C-alpha positions in Angstrom: 0.0 0.0 0.0 1.2 3.5 -0.7 3.2 5.4 1.9 3.1 9.2 2.1 6.1 10.9 3.8 5.7 14.6 4.9 8.8 16.6 3.8 7.9 19.9 5.3 10.8 20.0 7.8 14.5 20.8 7.3 14.9 22.9 4.2 17.7 25.2 3.3 16.5 28.5 1.9 18.6 31.0 -0.1 17.0 34.2 -1.3 17.6 35.7 -4.8 19.5 32.9 -6.5 19.1 30.3 -9.2 22.3 28.4 -8.1 21.3 25.0 -6.9 24.8 24.2 -5.7 24.7 26.6 -2.8 25.1 24.9 0.6 24.7 27.8 3.1 21.5 29.7 3.9 18.6 29.9 6.3 17.2 26.8 7.8 13.4 26.8 7.5 10.3 24.5 7.4 7.6 24.8 4.9 4.9 26.1 4.5 7.1 29.2 3.8 6.8 32.5 2.0 9.7 35.0 1.5 7.1 37.8 1.2 5.4 37.3 4.6 6.7 40.7 5.7 7.6 42.8 2.6 4.5 41.7 0.8 2.3 43.4 3.4 4.1 46.7 4.3 3.4 48.8 1.3 5.5 50.4 -1.3 5.0 47.8 -4.0 8.6 46.8 -3.5 8.3 43.3 -2.2 10.9 40.9 -3.6 9.9 39.2 -6.8 12.5 36.9 -8.1 14.0 33.4 -7.7 14.8 31.6 -4.5 16.3 28.3 -3.7 14.8 25.6 -1.4 16.9 22.5 -0.8 17.0 19.4 1.3 18.6 15.9 1.3 16.8 12.6 1.5 18.6 9.5 2.8 17.5 6.4 0.9 17.7 4.3 4.0 15.0 6.5 5.5 12.6 5.8 2.7 10.0 3.0 2.7 10.5 0.3 0.2 8.6 1.1 -3.0 8.8 0.8 -6.8 8.1 4.4 -7.5 8.7 7.7 -5.7 6.8 10.9 -6.5 7.5 14.2 -4.9 4.4 16.3 -4.5 4.2 20.1 -4.1 0.8 21.5 -3.1 1.7 25.1 -3.8 4.7 26.9 -5.2 4.2 30.4 -6.3 4.4 31.0 -9.1 6.8 29.0 -11.3 9.2 26.3 -10.1 12.0 24.2 -11.4 12.8 20.8 -9.7 16.3 19.5 -9.6 17.4 16.1 -8.2 21.1 15.6 -7.6 21.8 18.7 -9.7 19.7 17.5 -12.7 16.6 19.4 -13.7 13.6 17.1 -13.9 10.6 19.3 -14.2 9.1 22.8 -14.5 5.7 23.9 -13.3 3.9 27.1 -14.1 1.0 28.1 -11.8 1.3 29.1 -8.2 -1.8 27.7 -6.6 -2.2 24.0 -7.6 -0.7 20.6 -6.8 2.0 19.2 -9.0 4.0 16.0 -8.8 7.2 14.6 -10.3 8.4 11.0 -10.6 11.9 11.1 -9.1 12.5 7.3 -8.9 15.3 7.0 -11.3 17.2 10.0 -9.8 17.2 8.6 -6.2 20.6 7.6 -4.8 21.8 6.8 -1.3 21.8 10.5 -0.6 19.4 12.4 -2.7 19.6 16.2 -3.0 16.2 17.9 -3.8 16.5 21.5 -5.0 13.6 23.7 -6.1 14.0 27.1 -7.7 10.8 29.0 -7.0 10.2 32.2 -9.0 7.5 34.9 -8.5 9.0 37.4 -10.9 7.0 39.0 -13.7 6.3 36.6 -16.5 4.0 37.3 -19.4 3.1 33.7 -19.8 1.9 32.9 -16.3 -1.2 34.2 -14.5 -1.6 36.4 -12.5 0.5 39.3 -13.4 -1.7 42.3 -12.6 -4.1 42.2 -9.6 -4.9 44.0 -6.4 -3.2 41.4 -4.1 0.3 40.4 -3.3 1.8 37.5 -5.3 3.6 35.9 -2.4 6.6 33.7 -3.4 7.5 30.5 -1.8 6.8 26.8 -1.2 3.8 27.8 0.9 1.9 24.5 1.1 2.8 21.0 2.1 5.5 18.9 0.3 5.3 15.1 0.4 6.9 12.0 -1.0 4.4 9.5 -2.3 5.8 6.0 -2.4 3.9 3.4 -4.5 4.2 0.1 -6.3 4.4 -0.3 -10.1 0.6 -0.8 -10.1 -0.8 2.4 -8.7 -3.5 5.0 -9.1 -2.4 7.7 -11.6 -0.2 10.4 -10.0 0.8 12.1 -13.3 -2.4 13.6 -14.5 -2.7 17.3 -13.5 -2.1 16.6 -9.8 -5.4 14.8 -9.5 -6.3 12.0 -7.0 -6.8 9.3 -9.6 -10.4 9.0 -8.6 -13.4 10.7 -10.1 -16.8 10.4 -8.4 -20.0 11.5 -10.1 -23.3 11.2 -8.2 -26.6 11.6 -9.9 -29.7 12.0 -7.8 -32.8 10.2 -9.2 -35.8 10.8 -7.0 -35.1 9.4 -3.5 -32.1 7.5 -4.8 -28.7 8.2 -6.3 -26.5 6.6 -8.9 -22.8 7.1 -8.1 -20.4 6.6 -11.0 -16.8 5.9 -9.8 -14.0 6.1 -12.3 -10.4 5.4 -11.5 -7.2 6.1 -13.4 -4.6 3.4 -12.9 -1.1 2.6 -14.1 0.3 -0.9 -14.8 -2.6 -2.9 -13.6 -1.7 -6.7 -14.1 -4.0 -9.6 -14.9 -3.8 -11.0 -11.4 -4.9 -7.7 -9.8 -8.4 -6.4 -9.2 -10.1 -3.2 -8.1 -12.2 -3.2 -4.9 -14.6 -0.3 -4.7 -16.3 0.5 -1.4 -18.9 3.1 -0.4 -19.1 4.2 3.3 -21.6 6.4 5.0 -20.8 9.4 7.2 -20.2 7.1 10.2 -17.8 5.0 8.1 -20.2 2.0 8.0 -19.7 0.0 4.8 -22.7 0.3 2.5 -21.7 -1.4 -0.7 -18.7 -3.1 -2.2 -17.9 -4.0 -5.8 -14.9 -6.1 -7.0 -14.0 -5.7 -10.6 -11.3 -5.2 -13.2 -13.2 -2.4 -14.8 -12.0 1.1 -14.1 -15.5 2.5 -14.0 -18.4 1.2 -11.9 -21.8 2.5 -10.7 -23.3 2.2 -7.3 -27.0 2.5 -6.5 -27.7 4.2 -3.2 -31.3 3.8 -2.0 -32.9 6.6 0.0 -29.9 8.7 -0.5 -28.9 11.2 2.2 -28.4 14.5 0.4 -25.7 17.0 0.9 -27.8 20.1 1.7 -25.5 23.0 2.3 -25.1 24.3 5.8 -28.4 22.7 6.8 -27.1 19.2 6.4 -23.6 18.8 4.8 -23.8 15.0 4.6 -20.8 13.3 3.1 -20.3 9.7 1.9 -16.8 8.2 1.3 -15.5 6.1 -1.6 -12.4 4.0 -1.3 -10.8 2.1 -4.1 -8.0 -0.5 -3.7 -5.8 -2.3 -6.1 -5.7 -5.8 -4.6 -3.5 -8.8 -5.5 -4.4 -11.9 -3.6 -4.7 -10.7 0.0 -2.4 -7.8 -0.5 -3.5 -4.2 -0.9 -1.2 -2.7 -3.5 -2.5 0.8 -3.6 -5.5 2.7 -2.4 -7.3 6.1 -2.8 -10.1 7.6 -0.9 -12.3 10.6 -1.4 -15.5 11.9 0.3 -18.4 13.0 -1.9 -21.9 14.4 -1.5 -25.1 13.8 -3.4 -27.0 16.9 -4.4 -28.8 18.6 -7.2 -28.7 22.2 -8.0 -29.8 24.7 -10.6 -29.3 28.4 -11.1 -32.5 30.1 -12.2 -32.5 33.6 -13.7 -35.7 34.5 -11.7 -35.4 32.4 -8.5 -31.7 32.3 -7.9 -29.9 29.2 -6.6 -31.9 26.1 -6.0 -30.4 23.2 -4.0 -32.1 19.8 -4.0 -35.3 21.4 -5.4 -35.4 24.1 -2.7 -34.6 27.8 -3.0 -31.3 28.3 -1.2 -30.1 31.9 -1.3 -26.4 32.2 -1.8 -25.4 35.1 0.4 -21.7 35.1 1.4 -18.2 36.4 1.1 -15.0 36.2 -0.9 -11.8 34.9 0.7 -8.1 35.5 0.1 -5.9 32.9 1.6 -3.2 35.1 3.3 -2.9 36.6 6.7 -0.7 39.0 8.7 2.8 37.8 9.3 2.4 34.5 7.3 1.7 35.6 3.8 -0.1 32.7 2.2 1.9 30.1 4.1 -1.1 29.1 6.2 -1.3 26.3 8.7 -4.4 24.1 9.3 -5.4 26.1 12.4 -5.5 29.3 10.2 -7.9 27.6 7.7 -10.1 26.4 10.6 -10.3 29.8 12.2 -11.2 31.4 8.8 -14.0 28.8 8.3 -15.3 29.3 11.9 -15.5 33.1 11.3 -17.2 32.6 7.9 -19.8 30.3 9.5 -20.3 32.7 12.4 -21.2 35.5 10.0 -23.9 33.3 8.5 -22.5 32.9 5.0 -24.0 30.2 2.8 -21.4 30.6 0.0 -17.7 31.6 -0.5 -16.1 32.8 -3.6 -12.6 31.4 -3.3 -10.7 34.2 -5.1 -8.7 34.5 -7.2 -7.0 31.2 -7.6 -7.1 27.6 -6.4 -7.1 27.3 -2.6 -5.7 24.6 -0.3 -7.3 21.2 -0.4 -7.7 21.4 3.3 -10.0 24.4 2.9 -12.1 22.8 0.2 -12.5 19.8 2.5 -13.7 22.2 5.2 -16.2 23.7 2.8 -17.6 20.2 2.1 -17.8 19.5 5.8 -19.5 22.8 6.8 -21.8 23.0 3.8 -20.6 26.1 2.1 -21.4 26.5 -1.6 -18.3 27.4 -3.5 -17.2 29.4 -6.5 -13.8 28.1 -7.5 -11.7 30.0 -10.1 -8.3 30.3 -11.8 -6.2 33.5 -11.6 -7.1 34.7 -15.1 -7.4 38.3 -13.8 -7.3 42.0 -14.8 -4.9 41.8 -17.7 -5.5 39.6 -20.7 -2.1 38.3 -22.0 -2.2 36.8 -25.5 1.0 34.9 -24.4 -0.8 33.4 -21.4 -3.5 31.3 -23.1 -1.8 27.9 -22.5 -1.4 28.8 -18.8 -5.1 29.5 -18.4 -5.8 26.1 -19.9 -3.3 24.2 -17.7 -4.5 26.0 -14.6 -8.1 25.2 -15.4 -7.3 21.5 -16.0 -5.5 21.4 -12.7 -8.4 23.2 -10.9 -11.1 20.8 -12.2 -9.0 17.6 -12.0 -7.9 18.2 -8.4 -11.3 19.5 -7.2 -13.9 17.5 -9.1 -15.1 15.4 -6.1 -15.9 18.3 -3.8 -19.7 18.6 -3.6 -19.3 22.2 -2.3 -18.2 23.5 -5.7 -21.0 24.4 -8.1 -19.3 26.8 -10.5 -16.0 27.2 -12.2 -14.8 30.8 -12.6 -13.3 31.6 -15.9 -11.9 35.0 -15.1 -12.1 38.1 -13.0 -12.3 41.7 -14.3 -10.4 40.5 -17.4 -12.5 42.9 -19.6 -11.6 46.0 -17.7 -10.1 47.5 -20.8 -12.7 46.0 -23.2 -13.1 42.7 -25.0 -11.0 41.8 -28.0 -11.1 38.8 -30.3 -8.3 37.0 -28.6 -9.8 37.5 -25.1 -13.2 36.2 -26.3 -11.6 33.1 -28.0 -9.6 32.4 -24.8 -12.9 32.4 -22.8 -14.7 30.2 -25.3 -11.9 27.7 -25.1 -12.0 27.7 -21.3 -15.7 27.5 -21.2 -15.8 24.5 -23.5 -12.9 22.9 -21.6 -14.9 23.1 -18.3 -18.0 21.5 -19.9 -15.9 18.8 -21.5 -14.2 17.9 -18.2 -17.2 18.4 -16.0 -20.8 17.8 -17.2 -22.2 18.5 -13.7 -21.2 22.1 -13.0 -21.7 25.5 -14.5 -19.3 28.2 -15.5 -19.2 31.9 -14.5 -17.2 35.1 -14.7 -16.8 38.1 -12.5 -17.2 41.1 -14.8 -16.4 44.7 -13.7 -18.6 47.8 -13.7 -17.0 49.2 -16.9 -18.0 46.0 -18.8 -21.0 47.0 -20.9 -24.2 45.0 -20.5 -24.2 44.1 -24.2 -20.5 42.9 -24.2 -20.3 39.5 -26.0 -18.0 38.4 -23.2 -21.1 38.1 -21.0 -22.7 35.6 -23.4 -20.0 32.9 -23.0 -20.4 31.4 -19.5 -23.6 29.8 -18.0 -24.1 32.5 -15.3 -22.7 36.0 -14.8 -21.7 38.1 -11.8 -20.5 41.7 -11.6 -18.0 43.5 -9.3 -19.6 46.8 -8.4 -18.4 49.4 -5.9 -21.1 52.1 -6.3 -20.9 54.0 -3.1 -17.1 53.5 -2.7 -15.3 54.0 -6.0 -17.7 56.6 -7.3 -21.4 56.4 -7.7 -23.8 56.1 -4.8 -24.9 53.1 -2.7 -28.5 53.6 -4.1 -27.2 52.7 -7.6 -26.5 49.0 -6.9 -30.0 47.5 -6.8 -31.3 49.4 -9.8 -28.3 48.5 -11.9 -29.0 44.8 -11.3 -32.7 45.4 -12.2 -31.6 46.9 -15.5 -29.4 44.0 -16.3 -32.1 41.5 -15.3 -34.6 43.3 -17.6 -32.1 43.4 -20.5 -31.0 39.8 -20.1 -33.9 37.9 -18.5 -32.4 34.5 -19.3 -29.0 35.1 -17.8 -28.7 34.5 -14.1 -27.0 37.6 -12.6 -25.1 37.9 -9.2 -22.8 40.3 -7.4 -19.3 38.8 -7.2 -17.7 41.8 -5.4 -18.9 44.7 -3.4 -17.4 46.5 -0.4 -15.6 49.4 1.1 -12.6 50.0 3.2 -12.6 50.6 7.0 -9.8 50.9 9.5 -9.9 52.2 13.1 -11.1 55.7 12.0 -14.4 57.1 13.2 -16.9 59.9 12.6 -20.4 60.9 13.4 -20.8 62.2 9.8 -19.8 59.2 7.6 -18.7 60.1 4.1 -17.8 58.0 1.1 -14.1 57.6 1.0 -13.4 58.4 4.6 -12.2 54.9 5.6 -14.2 55.0 8.8 -15.8 52.0 10.4 -19.1 54.0 10.5 -19.2 54.5 6.7 -18.4 50.9 6.1 -21.3 49.9 8.3 -23.7 52.3 6.6 -22.5 51.1 3.1 -23.2 47.4 4.0 -26.5 48.2 5.6 -27.6 49.8 2.3 -26.2 47.0 0.2 -27.7 44.2 2.3 -31.1 45.8 1.9 -30.7 46.1 -1.8 -29.1 42.9 -2.8 -30.6 40.4 -0.3 -34.2 41.4 -1.2 -33.7 40.7 -5.0 -34.6 37.1 -5.2 -33.3 36.7 -8.8 -29.7 37.3 -7.8 -28.1 33.9 -7.9 -25.3 34.8 -5.5 -23.8 37.7 -3.6 -20.2 37.8 -2.3 -18.9 40.5 -0.1 -15.4 41.7 -1.0 -13.9 40.7 1.4 -14.3 38.5 4.4 -10.8 39.5 5.7 -8.4 42.3 5.0 -5.6 41.1 2.8 -2.1 41.9 1.5 -1.9 44.2 -1.5 1.6 45.7 -1.3 0.9 48.3 -4.0 -1.9 49.9 -2.0 -1.3 53.1 -0.1 -4.8 53.8 1.3 -6.5 54.4 4.6 -3.3 55.2 6.6 -2.0 51.6 6.6 -0.1 50.8 3.5 0.2 47.4 1.9 -3.3 46.1 2.6 -6.8 46.1 1.2 -9.0 46.9 4.1 -12.4 46.0 2.7 -12.6 43.0 5.1 -15.4 42.4 7.5 -12.6 41.1 9.8 -9.0 42.5 10.2 -6.0 40.9 8.6 -4.9 39.3 11.8 -8.5 38.0 12.5 -8.5 39.7 15.9 -11.3 42.3 15.3 -14.7 41.9 13.7 -15.7 45.2 12.2 -19.3 46.5 12.8 -20.3 45.4 9.3 -19.6 41.8 10.3 -22.5 42.0 12.7 -24.8 43.6 10.1 -24.5 40.4 8.0 -24.8 38.2 11.1 -28.1 39.9 11.9 -29.5 39.0 8.5 -28.0 35.6 7.9 -27.9 33.8 11.3 -31.1 32.5 12.8 -31.7 33.6 16.4 -32.5 30.0 17.2 -28.9 29.1 16.3 -26.9 32.1 17.7 -28.9 35.0 19.1 -27.0 38.2 19.6 -27.1 42.0 19.9 -24.2 44.3 19.0 -23.7 48.0 19.6 -21.7 49.7 16.8 -18.8 52.1 17.1 -17.4 50.8 20.4 -14.0 52.1 19.5 -15.4 55.6 19.0 -15.7 56.9 22.6 -14.9 60.7 22.5 -17.9 62.5 20.9 -18.4 66.2 20.3 -22.1 66.2 19.3 -24.8 66.8 21.9 -26.9 63.9 20.7 -25.3 60.7 19.5 -26.9 58.3 17.0 -26.4 54.8 18.4 -26.7 51.9 15.9 -27.5 48.5 17.1 -27.6 45.2 15.1 -29.4 42.1 16.2 -31.1 39.0 14.7 -33.8 39.3 17.4 -36.9 41.3 16.6 -36.8 43.9 19.5 -34.0 45.8 21.1 -34.2 47.9 24.3 -31.5 50.5 25.0 -30.4 51.6 28.5 -28.4 54.8 29.1 -26.6 54.8 32.5 -29.0 52.2 33.7 -32.3 53.7 32.6 -34.3 52.5 29.6 -34.8 55.0 26.8 -37.2 52.7 25.0 -37.7 49.6 22.8 -37.5 49.4 19.1 -38.4 46.8 16.4 -36.8 46.7 13.0 -37.6 44.4 10.1 -34.2 45.1 8.6 -32.3 44.1 11.9 -30.8 47.6 12.1 -31.9 49.6 15.2 -31.2 53.3 15.6 -31.4 55.3 18.9 -30.7 59.0 19.8 -28.7 59.3 23.0 -27.9 62.5 24.8 -24.2 62.9 25.0 -23.5 64.3 28.5 -20.4 63.6 30.5 -19.6 59.9 30.5 -22.3 57.5 29.4 -22.7 53.8 29.6 -24.9 52.3 27.0 -26.4 48.8 27.2 -28.4 47.1 24.5 -30.7 44.2 25.4 -32.4 41.8 23.1 -34.0 38.7 24.6 -31.4 37.2 26.9 -28.5 39.0 25.0 -26.8 42.2 25.9 -24.0 44.4 24.8 -22.3 47.4 26.3 -20.5 50.5 25.0 -19.3 53.8 26.4 -19.2 57.4 25.0 -17.8 60.6 26.5 -18.6 64.2 25.8 -15.6 66.2 24.6 -15.5 69.8 23.3 -12.9 69.2 20.5 -12.9 66.4 18.1 -10.3 63.7 18.9 -7.9 63.8 15.9 -6.8 60.2 16.7 -10.1 59.1 15.2 -9.5 60.9 11.9 -7.4 59.7 8.9 -4.8 62.1 7.7 -3.7 60.7 4.4 0.1 60.7 4.1 1.2 62.6 1.0 -2.3 64.0 0.4 -2.2 67.5 -1.0 -5.4 68.3 0.9 -7.5 66.3 3.3 -11.3 66.6 3.0 -11.7 68.0 6.6 -9.3 70.9 5.8 -11.7 72.2 3.1 -13.7 75.3 4.0 -17.4 74.6 3.5 -20.3 77.1 3.4 -23.8 75.9 4.1 -25.9 75.8 0.9 -22.8 76.2 -1.3 -20.7 73.8 -3.3 -17.2 72.8 -2.3 -14.5 70.3 -3.2 -16.4 67.9 -0.9 -19.5 68.1 -3.1 -20.4 65.2 -5.4 -19.5 65.8 -9.0 -23.1 65.1 -10.0 -24.3 68.0 -7.9 -21.6 70.3 -9.3 -22.4 69.7 -13.0 -26.1 69.8 -12.4 -25.7 73.6 -11.9 -25.1 75.8 -14.9 -22.1 77.6 -13.3 -20.7 74.4 -12.0 -20.8 72.8 -15.5 -19.1 75.8 -17.0 -16.4 75.8 -14.3 -15.6 72.2 -15.0 -15.7 72.3 -18.7 -12.0 73.0 -19.0 -11.1 70.6 -16.2 -13.2 67.8 -17.5 -11.9 68.4 -21.0 -8.4 67.9 -19.7 -9.4 64.7 -17.9 -11.4 63.3 -20.8 -9.3 64.6 -23.7 -6.3 63.1 -25.4 -8.2 61.1 -28.0 -8.1 61.5 -31.7 -10.9 63.5 -33.4 -14.0 61.5 -33.7 -13.0 59.0 -30.9 -15.1 58.6 -27.8 -13.5 60.1 -24.6 -12.0 57.6 -22.3 -11.5 59.0 -18.8 -8.7 57.1 -17.0 -8.7 54.6 -19.9 -12.3 53.6 -19.9 -14.9 54.4 -22.5 -17.7 56.6 -21.2 -21.1 55.1 -20.7 -24.1 55.9 -18.6 -22.8 53.6 -15.9 -19.3 55.2 -16.0 -20.8 58.7 -15.9 -23.0 57.8 -12.9 -19.9 56.5 -11.1 -18.0 59.6 -11.8 -20.9 61.7 -10.6 -20.8 59.9 -7.3 -17.2 61.0 -6.6 -16.5 64.1 -4.6 -14.7 66.7 -6.6 -11.6 66.3 -4.4 -11.6 62.5 -4.7 -12.1 62.5 -8.5 -9.3 65.1 -9.0 -7.0 63.2 -6.7 -7.6 60.0 -8.6 -7.1 61.8 -11.9 -3.8 63.2 -10.6 -2.6 59.7 -9.8 -3.8 58.0 -12.9 -3.4 60.7 -15.6 -1.2 63.6 -16.5 -3.5 66.0 -14.6 -1.7 67.2 -11.5 -3.4 69.6 -9.1 -1.5 71.5 -6.4 -2.9 72.6 -3.1 -3.2 76.1 -4.4 -5.1 74.9 -7.5 -7.5 73.0 -5.3 -8.1 75.8 -2.8 -8.7 78.2 -5.7 -11.2 75.9 -7.2 -12.9 75.5 -3.8 -13.2 79.3 -3.6 -15.0 79.4 -6.9 -17.2 76.5 -6.0 -18.2 78.2 -2.7 -19.8 81.0 -4.8 -22.2 78.5 -6.4 -25.5 77.5 -4.7 -25.7 73.8 -4.1 -28.7 72.1 -5.7 -31.6 71.3 -3.3 -31.7 67.8 -2.0 -34.6 65.8 -3.5 
């Protein structure tokens, strides 16, 4: 029977080299990433290049076997394997399992050397994306020792076992196919199905590599309600000896995605409301340990998610197993993202083959993601052909699942790119990157009306929040209060639209993005509902928990803005979230009343005098917060952007007049504002040839783009333009513009 040796311990690591003969360096264990620090601290200067990992195997320590395969579960992003100085293999793709037969190269003392490279490479995805491409051998390494007769270890890192359940009424047929090497005439295959408690249900002995089981009164895998798993084991048997064996769990379920009724699991409507997840964390990069994956899963389950978009690449098998066990419905995808590279087509194909082959048996997975925001600059013929190839490949390899894409706001609703996959989702940030929160629901209504047969979902939405606070939340202020407001609005719009097949918050956790310099803490994307170190659940976490978690399962009440204690206002708005129907608020021990809220969001006005203790009670649950009256705003709560020419709170505003803090839509709705901005907008939108459509910041103008731009404040739009275009604005320029704007009456609010 096969033996699997863990090779994680005792590696030599040498940074920035391709020399496999080196013998001195740092002693490390894997999982390991060389960007665990510099990939998270900002500056977009993390090391991207080649590094050496090296260790020696003594033949006397190896179990007796005919064949030895070394297995790498994740090496980002390209790797060359050398054994005793001879190059045996190269693998391109940083997120999947790959194996190499090293049998013929083994000697009494066998030197294993791996050159891992995360440098820019126009043939390997990803190359442009809003996350850090951590280098390293960041998942497990093993030596798989097998007999000549064995289950295939060569085909795209797969398990050699393919399980396809089909539910028929109360029963199920389970087709089991194995891929074997060197099976002899005196050997047979023994297939066994076990239930969840590991009781043997059925056994088939055969020489066929494909058999079918009939399970009567099948116990369905039903998401988080009942994630029931069977197990299938297959053995190669010779006489009484087991030569090799493989085993995988599987689940029996049906699903469909309906353009009007959303996701349907086992014939029941099962709304997919959840989150996206990146695999990294503070201080580890993407070299996660099992306890990290479990903690992530526990938090995702606590917030009440029914689905996870595992972005933007293949995740660890350990986490897919957790998804099966906990009943999360999964979107799995390859890192074909942001920038289409005509030279990268073969890599998209190989990464998709690996994704499907290695993950076919997971019942949690329902869609294969073809790409993310790849049409950000428009669709061309090569991009469309690449997607058609991938879409056909998915359906050829897997007849049971659907395909999807994550399009971006700039992608027009009539783009042919949207016609390729089975279902579509969009990444929208109306209310954060321009636009207004109120635009989200109507946009999806418009798409649904235009494409009534295409299921539509929201694959990304979110906004950033750090430990900044305000009593006057504004788009772009990075406060916990604005993030909470944003998600309140999005929850009400997205969760009440039954036709949306899935919604995925971007993101469950803050994550490393070394190129980012936002929010006062560089090197991270802070759109998470939970901080990068998983230590703090932001208020928006509880907004989702209030909607998604049944009070019978986990009743709770949560007071928002606990970190915002010093307040200057005379009356403080206190926001409370709960999944219970009624909340009572106590101020310094006295009740100020009870409130009910169908949307789970409760608002109270509390007099801010001296020091105040606030207690919220709902059922048997309670939560406490404190506020304190101060005369001057505590500047520790306010973001001061490093390098900003002007911060929004430094701008002089006059009641009833426009300012740099006004929305662009308000400014250009006035005659004088439109004239004032004619020259500036001309500068921002110009540069094209006569007769060409204007492309602000590289994007063709459309009604959606114009609505997004109208949602930016003047200051934010001009700041972004200065960073992305040759349109620099000095502090003096901006203050002079603010002076002109202050002479124009602001339009009346409707």
